[in-house]
Each structure stands twice: as structure tokens, then as C-alpha cells.
CHARMM internal coordinates of N, CA and C (Angstrom, degrees):
IC EDIT
DIST 1 N 1 CA 1.4527
DIST 1 CA 1 C 1.5284
ANGL 1 N 1 CA 1 C 108.90
DIST 1 C 2 N 1.3106
ANGL 1 CA 1 C 2 N 116.61
DIHE 1 N 1 CA 1 C 2 N 143.15
DIST 2 N 2 CA 1.4597
ANGL 1 C 2 N 2 CA 121.13
DIHE 1 CA 1 C 2 N 2 CA -179.77
DIST 2 CA 2 C 1.5224
ANGL 2 N 2 CA 2 C 110.98
DIHE 1 C 2 N 2 CA 2 C -71.63
DIST 2 C 3 N 1.3336
ANGL 2 CA 2 C 3 N 114.13
DIHE 2 N 2 CA 2 C 3 N 156.10
DIST 3 N 3 CA 1.4576
ANGL 2 C 3 N 3 CA 119.86
DIHE 2 CA 2 C 3 N 3 CA 175.25
DIST 3 CA 3 C 1.5170
ANGL 3 N 3 CA 3 C 108.19
DIHE 2 C 3 N 3 CA 3 C -120.24
DIST 3 C 4 N 1.3286
ANGL 3 CA 3 C 4 N 114.82
DIHE 3 N 3 CA 3 C 4 N 155.32
DIST 4 N 4 CA 1.4566
ANGL 3 C 4 N 4 CA 121.25
DIHE 3 CA 3 C 4 N 4 CA 179.87
DIST 4 CA 4 C 1.5224
ANGL 4 N 4 CA 4 C 108.55
DIHE 3 C 4 N 4 CA 4 C -129.64
DIST 4 C 5 N 1.3238
ANGL 4 CA 4 C 5 N 116.79
DIHE 4 N 4 CA 4 C 5 N 137.13
DIST 5 N 5 CA 1.4617
ANGL 4 C 5 N 5 CA 122.63
DIHE 4 CA 4 C 5 N 5 CA 178.64
DIST 5 CA 5 C 1.5245
ANGL 5 N 5 CA 5 C 107.87
DIHE 4 C 5 N 5 CA 5 C -101.58
DIST 5 C 6 N 1.3341
ANGL 5 CA 5 C 6 N 116.12
DIHE 5 N 5 CA 5 C 6 N 126.72
DIST 6 N 6 CA 1.4621
ANGL 5 C 6 N 6 CA 122.28
DIHE 5 CA 5 C 6 N 6 CA -177.15
DIST 6 CA 6 C 1.5196
ANGL 6 N 6 CA 6 C 107.86
DIHE 5 C 6 N 6 CA 6 C -116.28
DIST 6 C 7 N 1.3318
ANGL 6 CA 6 C 7 N 117.35
DIHE 6 N 6 CA 6 C 7 N 126.79
DIST 7 N 7 CA 1.4543
ANGL 6 C 7 N 7 CA 123.17
DIHE 6 CA 6 C 7 N 7 CA -179.99
DIST 7 CA 7 C 1.5201
ANGL 7 N 7 CA 7 C 109.00
DIHE 6 C 7 N 7 CA 7 C -122.94
DIST 7 C 8 N 1.3316
ANGL 7 CA 7 C 8 N 116.37
DIHE 7 N 7 CA 7 C 8 N 128.38
DIST 8 N 8 CA 1.4645
ANGL 7 C 8 N 8 CA 120.65
DIHE 7 CA 7 C 8 N 8 CA 178.08
DIST 8 CA 8 C 1.5230
ANGL 8 N 8 CA 8 C 109.39
DIHE 7 C 8 N 8 CA 8 C -78.76
DIST 8 C 9 N 1.3321
ANGL 8 CA 8 C 9 N 116.77
DIHE 8 N 8 CA 8 C 9 N 129.03
DIST 9 N 9 CA 1.4658
ANGL 8 C 9 N 9 CA 120.37
DIHE 8 CA 8 C 9 N 9 CA -179.15
DIST 9 CA 9 C 1.5260
ANGL 9 N 9 CA 9 C 112.78
DIHE 8 C 9 N 9 CA 9 C -120.02
DIST 9 C 10 N 1.3316
ANGL 9 CA 9 C 10 N 117.97
DIHE 9 N 9 CA 9 C 10 N -11.91
DIST 10 N 10 CA 1.4503
ANGL 9 C 10 N 10 CA 121.49
DIHE 9 CA 9 C 10 N 10 CA -179.70
DIST 10 CA 10 C 1.5167
ANGL 10 N 10 CA 10 C 109.76
DIHE 9 C 10 N 10 CA 10 C -123.88
DIST 10 C 11 N 1.3165
ANGL 10 CA 10 C 11 N 115.82
DIHE 10 N 10 CA 10 C 11 N 153.97
DIST 11 N 11 CA 1.4546
ANGL 10 C 11 N 11 CA 122.28
DIHE 10 CA 10 C 11 N 11 CA -178.23
DIST 11 CA 11 C 1.5274
ANGL 11 N 11 CA 11 C 111.40
DIHE 10 C 11 N 11 CA 11 C -75.90
DIST 11 C 12 N 1.3276
ANGL 11 CA 11 C 12 N 115.59
DIHE 11 N 11 CA 11 C 12 N 157.88
DIST 12 N 12 CA 1.4545
ANGL 11 C 12 N 12 CA 121.77
DIHE 11 CA 11 C 12 N 12 CA 177.33
DIST 12 CA 12 C 1.5235
ANGL 12 N 12 CA 12 C 112.66
DIHE 11 C 12 N 12 CA 12 C -94.59
DIST 12 C 13 N 1.3110
ANGL 12 CA 12 C 13 N 117.71
DIHE 12 N 12 CA 12 C 13 N 2.32
DIST 13 N 13 CA 1.4615
ANGL 12 C 13 N 13 CA 121.33
DIHE 12 CA 12 C 13 N 13 CA 179.54
DIST 13 CA 13 C 1.5252
ANGL 13 N 13 CA 13 C 108.96
DIHE 12 C 13 N 13 CA 13 C -64.93
DIST 13 C 14 N 1.3248
ANGL 13 CA 13 C 14 N 116.03
DIHE 13 N 13 CA 13 C 14 N 134.55
DIST 14 N 14 CA 1.4702
ANGL 13 C 14 N 14 CA 124.36
DIHE 13 CA 13 C 14 N 14 CA -179.81
DIST 14 CA 14 C 1.5211
ANGL 14 N 14 CA 14 C 112.86
DIHE 13 C 14 N 14 CA 14 C 61.49
DIST 14 C 15 N 1.3103
ANGL 14 CA 14 C 15 N 117.99
DIHE 14 N 14 CA 14 C 15 N 32.78
DIST 15 N 15 CA 1.4607
ANGL 14 C 15 N 15 CA 122.62
DIHE 14 CA 14 C 15 N 15 CA 175.15
DIST 15 CA 15 C 1.5247
ANGL 15 N 15 CA 15 C 108.92
DIHE 14 C 15 N 15 CA 15 C -105.14
DIST 15 C 16 N 1.3298
ANGL 15 CA 15 C 16 N 117.85
DIHE 15 N 15 CA 15 C 16 N 151.75
DIST 16 N 16 CA 1.4675
ANGL 15 C 16 N 16 CA 120.77
DIHE 15 CA 15 C 16 N 16 CA 177.56
DIST 16 CA 16 C 1.5307
ANGL 16 N 16 CA 16 C 111.51
DIHE 15 C 16 N 16 CA 16 C -61.84
DIST 16 C 17 N 1.3188
ANGL 16 CA 16 C 17 N 115.12
DIHE 16 N 16 CA 16 C 17 N 154.34
DIST 17 N 17 CA 1.4627
ANGL 16 C 17 N 17 CA 120.74
DIHE 16 CA 16 C 17 N 17 CA -177.74
DIST 17 CA 17 C 1.5250
ANGL 17 N 17 CA 17 C 111.76
DIHE 16 C 17 N 17 CA 17 C -59.92
DIST 17 C 18 N 1.3319
ANGL 17 CA 17 C 18 N 118.09
DIHE 17 N 17 CA 17 C 18 N -35.61
DIST 18 N 18 CA 1.4658
ANGL 17 C 18 N 18 CA 119.91
DIHE 17 CA 17 C 18 N 18 CA -178.88
DIST 18 CA 18 C 1.5305
ANGL 18 N 18 CA 18 C 110.84
DIHE 17 C 18 N 18 CA 18 C -64.35
DIST 18 C 19 N 1.3293
ANGL 18 CA 18 C 19 N 118.49
DIHE 18 N 18 CA 18 C 19 N -35.20
DIST 19 N 19 CA 1.4576
ANGL 18 C 19 N 19 CA 121.03
DIHE 18 CA 18 C 19 N 19 CA 177.76
DIST 19 CA 19 C 1.5271
ANGL 19 N 19 CA 19 C 110.42
DIHE 18 C 19 N 19 CA 19 C -71.54
DIST 19 C 20 N 1.3321
ANGL 19 CA 19 C 20 N 117.58
DIHE 19 N 19 CA 19 C 20 N -39.43
DIST 20 N 20 CA 1.4644
ANGL 19 C 20 N 20 CA 120.84
DIHE 19 CA 19 C 20 N 20 CA 177.51
DIST 20 CA 20 C 1.5221
ANGL 20 N 20 CA 20 C 110.43
DIHE 19 C 20 N 20 CA 20 C -63.35
DIST 20 C 21 N 1.3274
ANGL 20 CA 20 C 21 N 116.58
DIHE 20 N 20 CA 20 C 21 N -41.28
DIST 21 N 21 CA 1.4672
ANGL 20 C 21 N 21 CA 120.81
DIHE 20 CA 20 C 21 N 21 CA 179.71
DIST 21 CA 21 C 1.5307
ANGL 21 N 21 CA 21 C 111.40
DIHE 20 C 21 N 21 CA 21 C -65.99
DIST 21 C 22 N 1.3200
ANGL 21 CA 21 C 22 N 116.81
DIHE 21 N 21 CA 21 C 22 N -37.89
DIST 22 N 22 CA 1.4630
ANGL 21 C 22 N 22 CA 120.68
DIHE 21 CA 21 C 22 N 22 CA 178.30
DIST 22 CA 22 C 1.5191
ANGL 22 N 22 CA 22 C 110.58
DIHE 21 C 22 N 22 CA 22 C -64.86
DIST 22 C 23 N 1.3332
ANGL 22 CA 22 C 23 N 117.00
DIHE 22 N 22 CA 22 C 23 N -42.79
DIST 23 N 23 CA 1.4650
ANGL 22 C 23 N 23 CA 120.61
DIHE 22 CA 22 C 23 N 23 CA 178.64
DIST 23 CA 23 C 1.5252
ANGL 23 N 23 CA 23 C 110.54
DIHE 22 C 23 N 23 CA 23 C -62.65
DIST 23 C 24 N 1.3229
ANGL 23 CA 23 C 24 N 116.30
DIHE 23 N 23 CA 23 C 24 N -41.57
DIST 24 N 24 CA 1.4667
ANGL 23 C 24 N 24 CA 120.48
DIHE 23 CA 23 C 24 N 24 CA 179.44
DIST 24 CA 24 C 1.5257
ANGL 24 N 24 CA 24 C 110.64
DIHE 23 C 24 N 24 CA 24 C -65.00
DIST 24 C 25 N 1.3186
ANGL 24 CA 24 C 25 N 117.17
DIHE 24 N 24 CA 24 C 25 N -39.52
DIST 25 N 25 CA 1.4693
ANGL 24 C 25 N 25 CA 121.39
DIHE 24 CA 24 C 25 N 25 CA 179.09
DIST 25 CA 25 C 1.5257
ANGL 25 N 25 CA 25 C 111.23
DIHE 24 C 25 N 25 CA 25 C -64.64
DIST 25 C 26 N 1.3224
ANGL 25 CA 25 C 26 N 116.98
DIHE 25 N 25 CA 25 C 26 N -32.05
DIST 26 N 26 CA 1.4624
ANGL 25 C 26 N 26 CA 120.65
DIHE 25 CA 25 C 26 N 26 CA 177.85
DIST 26 CA 26 C 1.5241
ANGL 26 N 26 CA 26 C 112.13
DIHE 25 C 26 N 26 CA 26 C -79.66
DIST 26 C 27 N 1.3295
ANGL 26 CA 26 C 27 N 117.72
DIHE 26 N 26 CA 26 C 27 N -13.89
DIST 27 N 27 CA 1.4568
ANGL 26 C 27 N 27 CA 120.88
DIHE 26 CA 26 C 27 N 27 CA 179.50
DIST 27 CA 27 C 1.5123
ANGL 27 N 27 CA 27 C 113.16
DIHE 26 C 27 N 27 CA 27 C 96.42
DIST 27 C 28 N 1.3250
ANGL 27 CA 27 C 28 N 116.40
DIHE 27 N 27 CA 27 C 28 N 16.73
DIST 28 N 28 CA 1.4577
ANGL 27 C 28 N 28 CA 120.71
DIHE 27 CA 27 C 28 N 28 CA 179.48
DIST 28 CA 28 C 1.5230
ANGL 28 N 28 CA 28 C 109.70
DIHE 27 C 28 N 28 CA 28 C -105.88
DIST 28 C 29 N 1.3188
ANGL 28 CA 28 C 29 N 116.93
DIHE 28 N 28 CA 28 C 29 N 169.87
DIST 29 N 29 CA 1.4539
ANGL 28 C 29 N 29 CA 120.33
DIHE 28 CA 28 C 29 N 29 CA 178.55
DIST 29 CA 29 C 1.5148
ANGL 29 N 29 CA 29 C 112.27
DIHE 28 C 29 N 29 CA 29 C 170.52
DIST 29 C 30 N 1.3306
ANGL 29 CA 29 C 30 N 116.94
DIHE 29 N 29 CA 29 C 30 N -13.04
DIST 30 N 30 CA 1.4625
ANGL 29 C 30 N 30 CA 121.10
DIHE 29 CA 29 C 30 N 30 CA 178.35
DIST 30 CA 30 C 1.5197
ANGL 30 N 30 CA 30 C 108.94
DIHE 29 C 30 N 30 CA 30 C -124.83
DIST 30 C 31 N 1.2991
ANGL 30 CA 30 C 31 N 115.21
DIHE 30 N 30 CA 30 C 31 N 153.70
DIST 31 N 31 CA 1.4575
ANGL 30 C 31 N 31 CA 120.55
DIHE 30 CA 30 C 31 N 31 CA 178.77
DIST 31 CA 31 C 1.5304
ANGL 31 N 31 CA 31 C 110.35
DIHE 30 C 31 N 31 CA 31 C -62.22
DIST 31 C 32 N 1.3139
ANGL 31 CA 31 C 32 N 116.94
DIHE 31 N 31 CA 31 C 32 N 140.48
DIST 32 N 32 CA 1.4660
ANGL 31 C 32 N 32 CA 126.11
DIHE 31 CA 31 C 32 N 32 CA 175.29
DIST 32 CA 32 C 1.5207
ANGL 32 N 32 CA 32 C 113.83
DIHE 31 C 32 N 32 CA 32 C 63.94
DIST 32 C 33 N 1.3269
ANGL 32 CA 32 C 33 N 117.51
DIHE 32 N 32 CA 32 C 33 N 17.35
DIST 33 N 33 CA 1.4538
ANGL 32 C 33 N 33 CA 120.60
DIHE 32 CA 32 C 33 N 33 CA 174.15
DIST 33 CA 33 C 1.5226
ANGL 33 N 33 CA 33 C 108.23
DIHE 32 C 33 N 33 CA 33 C -85.25
DIST 33 C 34 N 1.3184
ANGL 33 CA 33 C 34 N 116.49
DIHE 33 N 33 CA 33 C 34 N 140.93
DIST 34 N 34 CA 1.4601
ANGL 33 C 34 N 34 CA 121.42
DIHE 33 CA 33 C 34 N 34 CA -178.86
DIST 34 CA 34 C 1.5181
ANGL 34 N 34 CA 34 C 110.77
DIHE 33 C 34 N 34 CA 34 C -121.73
DIST 34 C 35 N 1.3168
ANGL 34 CA 34 C 35 N 115.45
DIHE 34 N 34 CA 34 C 35 N 145.65
DIST 35 N 35 CA 1.4604
ANGL 34 C 35 N 35 CA 122.58
DIHE 34 CA 34 C 35 N 35 CA 174.09
DIST 35 CA 35 C 1.5242
ANGL 35 N 35 CA 35 C 107.54
DIHE 34 C 35 N 35 CA 35 C -137.45
DIST 35 C 36 N 1.3177
ANGL 35 CA 35 C 36 N 116.30
DIHE 35 N 35 CA 35 C 36 N 157.76
DIST 36 N 36 CA 1.4554
ANGL 35 C 36 N 36 CA 119.59
DIHE 35 CA 35 C 36 N 36 CA 175.38
DIST 36 CA 36 C 1.5246
ANGL 36 N 36 CA 36 C 108.80
DIHE 35 C 36 N 36 CA 36 C -123.42
DIST 36 C 37 N 1.3116
ANGL 36 CA 36 C 37 N 115.20
DIHE 36 N 36 CA 36 C 37 N 140.58
DIST 37 N 37 CA 1.4575
ANGL 36 C 37 N 37 CA 122.76
DIHE 36 CA 36 C 37 N 37 CA -179.21
DIST 37 CA 37 C 1.5177
ANGL 37 N 37 CA 37 C 108.75
DIHE 36 C 37 N 37 CA 37 C -135.82
DIST 37 C 38 N 1.3209
ANGL 37 CA 37 C 38 N 115.79
DIHE 37 N 37 CA 37 C 38 N 157.81
DIST 38 N 38 CA 1.4627
ANGL 37 C 38 N 38 CA 120.30
DIHE 37 CA 37 C 38 N 38 CA 171.25
DIST 38 CA 38 C 1.5280
ANGL 38 N 38 CA 38 C 108.26
DIHE 37 C 38 N 38 CA 38 C -69.87
DIST 38 C 39 N 1.3127
ANGL 38 CA 38 C 39 N 115.65
DIHE 38 N 38 CA 38 C 39 N 145.99
DIST 39 N 39 CA 1.4611
ANGL 38 C 39 N 39 CA 120.76
DIHE 38 CA 38 C 39 N 39 CA -179.62
DIST 39 CA 39 C 1.5214
ANGL 39 N 39 CA 39 C 109.05
DIHE 38 C 39 N 39 CA 39 C -79.92
DIST 39 C 40 N 1.3342
ANGL 39 CA 39 C 40 N 115.45
DIHE 39 N 39 CA 39 C 40 N 101.16
DIST 40 N 40 CA 1.4601
ANGL 39 C 40 N 40 CA 121.77
DIHE 39 CA 39 C 40 N 40 CA 177.07
DIST 40 CA 40 C 1.5244
ANGL 40 N 40 CA 40 C 108.21
DIHE 39 C 40 N 40 CA 40 C -123.86
DIST 40 C 41 N 1.3191
ANGL 40 CA 40 C 41 N 118.22
DIHE 40 N 40 CA 40 C 41 N 162.44
DIST 41 N 41 CA 1.4658
ANGL 40 C 41 N 41 CA 120.00
DIHE 40 CA 40 C 41 N 41 CA 178.30
DIST 41 CA 41 C 1.5388
ANGL 41 N 41 CA 41 C 112.94
DIHE 40 C 41 N 41 CA 41 C -59.08
DIST 41 C 42 N 1.3361
ANGL 41 CA 41 C 42 N 116.81
DIHE 41 N 41 CA 41 C 42 N -33.83
DIST 42 N 42 CA 1.4560
ANGL 41 C 42 N 42 CA 119.98
DIHE 41 CA 41 C 42 N 42 CA -179.84
DIST 42 CA 42 C 1.5312
ANGL 42 N 42 CA 42 C 111.11
DIHE 41 C 42 N 42 CA 42 C -66.73
DIST 42 C 43 N 1.3270
ANGL 42 CA 42 C 43 N 116.71
DIHE 42 N 42 CA 42 C 43 N -45.21
DIST 43 N 43 CA 1.4610
ANGL 42 C 43 N 43 CA 121.33
DIHE 42 CA 42 C 43 N 43 CA 179.71
DIST 43 CA 43 C 1.5261
ANGL 43 N 43 CA 43 C 110.00
DIHE 42 C 43 N 43 CA 43 C -65.75
DIST 43 C 44 N 1.3268
ANGL 43 CA 43 C 44 N 117.72
DIHE 43 N 43 CA 43 C 44 N -42.13
DIST 44 N 44 CA 1.4634
ANGL 43 C 44 N 44 CA 120.57
DIHE 43 CA 43 C 44 N 44 CA 179.52
DIST 44 CA 44 C 1.5297
ANGL 44 N 44 CA 44 C 111.29
DIHE 43 C 44 N 44 CA 44 C -63.62
DIST 44 C 45 N 1.3283
ANGL 44 CA 44 C 45 N 117.48
DIHE 44 N 44 CA 44 C 45 N -35.24
DIST 45 N 45 CA 1.4656
ANGL 44 C 45 N 45 CA 120.80
DIHE 44 CA 44 C 45 N 45 CA 176.14
DIST 45 CA 45 C 1.5203
ANGL 45 N 45 CA 45 C 111.73
DIHE 44 C 45 N 45 CA 45 C -66.41
DIST 45 C 46 N 1.3371
ANGL 45 CA 45 C 46 N 116.59
DIHE 45 N 45 CA 45 C 46 N -39.56
DIST 46 N 46 CA 1.4675
ANGL 45 C 46 N 46 CA 120.21
DIHE 45 CA 45 C 46 N 46 CA 177.38
DIST 46 CA 46 C 1.5277
ANGL 46 N 46 CA 46 C 110.49
DIHE 45 C 46 N 46 CA 46 C -64.08
DIST 46 C 47 N 1.3181
ANGL 46 CA 46 C 47 N 116.28
DIHE 46 N 46 CA 46 C 47 N -42.67
DIST 47 N 47 CA 1.4641
ANGL 46 C 47 N 47 CA 120.64
DIHE 46 CA 46 C 47 N 47 CA -179.78
DIST 47 CA 47 C 1.5269
ANGL 47 N 47 CA 47 C 110.05
DIHE 46 C 47 N 47 CA 47 C -64.25
DIST 47 C 48 N 1.3116
ANGL 47 CA 47 C 48 N 116.98
DIHE 47 N 47 CA 47 C 48 N -37.87
DIST 48 N 48 CA 1.4653
ANGL 47 C 48 N 48 CA 120.43
DIHE 47 CA 47 C 48 N 48 CA 179.72
DIST 48 CA 48 C 1.5270
ANGL 48 N 48 CA 48 C 111.37
DIHE 47 C 48 N 48 CA 48 C -62.71
DIST 48 C 49 N 1.3418
ANGL 48 CA 48 C 49 N 116.87
DIHE 48 N 48 CA 48 C 49 N -34.97
DIST 49 N 49 CA 1.4633
ANGL 48 C 49 N 49 CA 120.58
DIHE 48 CA 48 C 49 N 49 CA 179.38
DIST 49 CA 49 C 1.5224
ANGL 49 N 49 CA 49 C 112.58
DIHE 48 C 49 N 49 CA 49 C -68.19
DIST 49 C 50 N 1.3511
ANGL 49 CA 49 C 50 N 116.94
DIHE 49 N 49 CA 49 C 50 N -30.10
DIST 50 N 50 CA 1.4655
ANGL 49 C 50 N 50 CA 119.99
DIHE 49 CA 49 C 50 N 50 CA -174.41
DIST 50 CA 50 C 1.5231
ANGL 50 N 50 CA 50 C 111.69
DIHE 49 C 50 N 50 CA 50 C -123.31
DIST 50 C 51 N 1.3355
ANGL 50 CA 50 C 51 N 117.44
DIHE 50 N 50 CA 50 C 51 N 29.24
DIST 51 N 51 CA 1.4585
ANGL 50 C 51 N 51 CA 119.98
DIHE 50 CA 50 C 51 N 51 CA -175.02
DIST 51 CA 51 C 1.5274
ANGL 51 N 51 CA 51 C 113.15
DIHE 50 C 51 N 51 CA 51 C -64.15
DIST 51 C 52 N 1.3279
ANGL 51 CA 51 C 52 N 118.95
DIHE 51 N 51 CA 51 C 52 N -19.37
DIST 52 N 52 CA 1.4545
ANGL 51 C 52 N 52 CA 121.60
DIHE 51 CA 51 C 52 N 52 CA 177.63
DIST 52 CA 52 C 1.5272
ANGL 52 N 52 CA 52 C 112.37
DIHE 51 C 52 N 52 CA 52 C -80.83
DIST 52 C 53 N 1.3356
ANGL 52 CA 52 C 53 N 117.38
DIHE 52 N 52 CA 52 C 53 N -7.27
DIST 53 N 53 CA 1.4658
ANGL 52 C 53 N 53 CA 121.93
DIHE 52 CA 52 C 53 N 53 CA -179.17
DIST 53 CA 53 C 1.5254
ANGL 53 N 53 CA 53 C 112.82
DIHE 52 C 53 N 53 CA 53 C -108.25
DIST 53 C 54 N 1.3069
ANGL 53 CA 53 C 54 N 117.76
DIHE 53 N 53 CA 53 C 54 N -11.81
DIST 54 N 54 CA 1.4613
ANGL 53 C 54 N 54 CA 121.63
DIHE 53 CA 53 C 54 N 54 CA -173.25
DIST 54 CA 54 C 1.5276
ANGL 54 N 54 CA 54 C 111.98
DIHE 53 C 54 N 54 CA 54 C -132.19
DIST 54 C 55 N 1.3241
ANGL 54 CA 54 C 55 N 114.50
DIHE 54 N 54 CA 54 C 55 N 163.37
DIST 55 N 55 CA 1.4684
ANGL 54 C 55 N 55 CA 122.81
DIHE 54 CA 54 C 55 N 55 CA 171.63
DIST 55 CA 55 C 1.5229
ANGL 55 N 55 CA 55 C 105.89
DIHE 54 C 55 N 55 CA 55 C -121.46
DIST 55 C 56 N 1.3302
ANGL 55 CA 55 C 56 N 115.85
DIHE 55 N 55 CA 55 C 56 N 136.25
DIST 56 N 56 CA 1.4694
ANGL 55 C 56 N 56 CA 119.70
DIHE 55 CA 55 C 56 N 56 CA -179.66
DIST 56 CA 56 C 1.5159
ANGL 56 N 56 CA 56 C 109.94
DIHE 55 C 56 N 56 CA 56 C -119.92
DIST 56 C 57 N 1.3317
ANGL 56 CA 56 C 57 N 114.75
DIHE 56 N 56 CA 56 C 57 N 151.67
DIST 57 N 57 CA 1.4567
ANGL 56 C 57 N 57 CA 120.80
DIHE 56 CA 56 C 57 N 57 CA 173.58
DIST 57 CA 57 C 1.5165
ANGL 57 N 57 CA 57 C 108.62
DIHE 56 C 57 N 57 CA 57 C -149.49
DIST 57 C 58 N 1.3144
ANGL 57 CA 57 C 58 N 115.98
DIHE 57 N 57 CA 57 C 58 N 144.13
DIST 58 N 58 CA 1.4669
ANGL 57 C 58 N 58 CA 121.32
DIHE 57 CA 57 C 58 N 58 CA 178.06
DIST 58 CA 58 C 1.5189
ANGL 58 N 58 CA 58 C 110.21
DIHE 57 C 58 N 58 CA 58 C -77.27
DIST 58 C 59 N 1.3160
ANGL 58 CA 58 C 59 N 114.87
DIHE 58 N 58 CA 58 C 59 N 141.80
DIST 59 N 59 CA 1.4629
ANGL 58 C 59 N 59 CA 120.30
DIHE 58 CA 58 C 59 N 59 CA 178.60
DIST 59 CA 59 C 1.5146
ANGL 59 N 59 CA 59 C 108.20
DIHE 58 C 59 N 59 CA 59 C -103.66
END
COOR INIT
IC SEED 1 N 1 CA 1 C
IC BUILD
């Protein structure tokens, strides 16, 4: 299964609670922190909700 690397590039200050919760569920919360996850429909849906806050790349 493919993996995807997610890096936070924008701050969570003044963001809605649902976006903060999504970032926390992905394991992010600080600027320039990166995590890798398997590419599943659930993860891709989370990334779609916060695509303006993160950068993604395939591993």
C-alpha cells in the first residue's frame, strides 16, 4: 500500500475547531512537523479538509 507524507505549513491559530481536531487526528499540531500515513480514503478525506494548511507528497 502507498504511503503519504503530510507536513504542516500553516498555523492553527484562528482556525475552526473541526480543522484543529482533524490536524490532531493526523498527528500534527506544530509548524513544519511531518507524519506519514498509509493512503486510505479516510486519510485522503482528512487531507482534503485541511489542504490549505498542509503539503503532501507520496513516498
